[in-house]
Structure formats: structure tokens, C-alpha cells
N, C-alpha and C positions, 0 to 999 in steps of 0.2 A: 578258293576266294571263297570272304564273308561280307557280308549286306548288313548293315544298319541301319535300325529307322528309330527314327527320334517321336516320337508320340506328345504328343502337351496336352495334360487333363486338370482341371482345378486348379492354374498358375503351375505346373508341377512338371518335370520331364524325365519320362522314364525312356528306356534305349532295348530297343529288341534285335537280337543279332541271328541273320539267318545263311544256312546254308547254300543258299540258292538262292536265284535276285526273286522275291516277290510282284515283283511284277508282271515275271514271263509267263502268262493265264492268260487261257484259254477264251474262260469268260469269266465278271467278274457279277458276285454276287454277295447285297447287303448293304447295310452303312458307310461301310470304308471304301473311301477311295483315296487314290493317287498323292491326290492334295484336297484341301481340307481348310478354308481361310475365313474368320470372321470379318464382318463386313466395319465392325468395330476396333481393329486391326488397322485397319487400312488407314494411309494420311491421306487427304484427299492433298491435289495440284492446285494454289490459286495463281488468279492472275488479277491486281487491281484495276489493271490499262483494259482489257477488253473477256469475252465470255469464253474457254476454249473451250472445241471442238470436243464431240461427247469422244474423239482417238485418244486426246487425253487421258482420261480415263480409265487407257487399256491394262487388265490386271490376267489377261492370258491372249497367247497372238499365235494361230495357226496357219498354215497354205490360206487352208479353208475358211475358216474365220475369226471372227477376235469375242470376246466378250470384255464387256465393260463396269466397273460398278460404281455407282455413281451416291458417295455419302457426301451428308454433312460434312457442309462448307462455306467460311464466310464469301460474300456476292463480291461484287467488283465492287471498288468502293472512288472508282474515275468518278467524276459527275458527269461523263460524255461516254462513261460505259452502258454496253448494251450490256444486260444482265444477264440476257436472255438465248435461248439456241438458237440460230440465224438460222435466215427458210435457206432447207438443202434440198437435195433430188441425190437419193442414193440409187447410182446408175450400177454402179458393182455387186451391189450386195444389196442383202432383204435385209429384218432389223426388228429383232422381237425388242420388246421389253416389261418384266414382270415390274411391278409396281410392290416392295414390301411393305416399307414403312415412310410416314411422315408427308407432310403436305406438299405435293407434288409443280412446284412456282412455273412452267412452263406450261401444264397445261390444267383446264379445269375440269370441272366430272370425272377424275380418275382419282381414286380411293386402292388403299391397301388391296391387296388380293388380285388386281387386273391386271391384265395383259394386253398391249397392245400388238401389232406387226403389221408394219408399213414395209410393201410389195417394191420388191426395184422400179426406179422409175414415179413412186409416188412422193411427190413437194407437202415436205410439213416442216414445220418451227413451230414457234408459242399459237398457243391461241391465242384469237382477239382477249380475251376476255385479263386473260395472262398478260397480255403482250401493256393492257392499258395499267393494269395494277403497278407493273413493274415501273415504266414508267412513273406515276406517282412516288417511287420511291417509301419507304416507311419501312421495310423488307433489310435487316442486314445480315442476313444467314441463311442456309436454307435447310430442312429437317429431315429432308428426302432419304433413302435409299433404296437404289434399285437396280437390278439386273441389265442390262444389254445383250441380247449378241447378234453381229454383225454378220451374215455368213454369204458366199457367194455362192450357192445353189440354194434353187429355189424351196420355199419353204410348207411343206403340205399341209393345209389344216382339216382335222378329220369334222365331220357329219355332225354339228352338238346340238344338244338339243336346243328347244325354244326357249326365247327368252337369257340365252348364256351369250349371244353376239348381239352389241348395241349397233346395229343396222347404222345410225345416222354416224358414227365418228368417222367417217373419211368426207364428209362433210363439216365438221367442225372448229376445220379455220378459217373456214369464211363470215367473213363480218356481216351481223347480223341483217346489215341490209339487204346484203348480196344472198345469202338467204332467201330471203324474203319473195327477191325478186325470180327465183329458179323456180318457187315454188308456182 
């Protein structure tokens, strides 16, 4: 039996044929992977009337984790639609989001290259400033690109150098008046 692999490079397809399964490996090293997808090739799922949950943007699903890709898309156009992620609690999953490109409409003070971690049981949703901006309208589309991994397994975070972690992130969902009262 032979296995055929199609490789897309510079918008052209090449075919490589192997006399063995090229994925049957003890380990994997290098830049090649089983699947490589460019976010520009993904079509966003859209809804005019309500904000779709993150799981609607699933790219890969396994028994232990889900990978979701958020790409630029039109915002909900119904005047009564909630145009931001609703508050939610991940009881069964831990969530990691890597912010690659654009302005992240559901959070303020998040920039490309940043990553957020929401442990299981952490209630989160739109930041207060983002919520206020969304209710004023004006924006008709998102330009964000981000990858989210929801995992059933606990995320272990290594010790990081000083200044890498934003310690105030956990309280960033609180409105300003609640933050002041807590201090």
C-alpha cells in the first residue's frame, strides 16, 4: 500500500507518495506537522441575531481538547443582538487564548502576542470597557485573529520572569466602581 501526501506551496499543489505511512512515527521533529492551516483560508461562521459561542468556531475537536480559531468577520447586525461573548464559566475546561493579530473587541488592553489563561471555574466574558463600546455601536466587523484551546486537563504554568504576567488580569472584568471598593 502507498500513502499520498498533497503539499500546498506558493498556491500550487505537489504530490509525494510514500511506500509507508508517513505519520507512523515514534516522534516528530521540525516544522512539518500532520496538518497546517492558514487562518486566512478559514471562513468565519456568522449570525445576524446573536453572538455565537466560541465552540461554533471549532477547528479541531479531540476527546481531551478543542482548538477554535477566531478570524475577522462581520459583527451581528440585528439592533438587539448582543455583539460580544456572554459571561460564562468553563466548569469542565481550562481555556488558553493566543492573540495573534488585530484589535480584540471583547477585551481591553489585550494586544497581539499576548496569551490569556482561564482556569476551570473562572467566570469571564466581555471586559467592561469593551461591553460599553459594543453597546454604542459603530463597529461593523472584527479584525481579530486568535487561537483558543479548551482542554479537559489542568494547565500547568511554569515560573515566569518578572513582568511577564499581568497580575491584575483576574480582576479586569470588574467595573471600575467594584475595583475601587475592593481596594
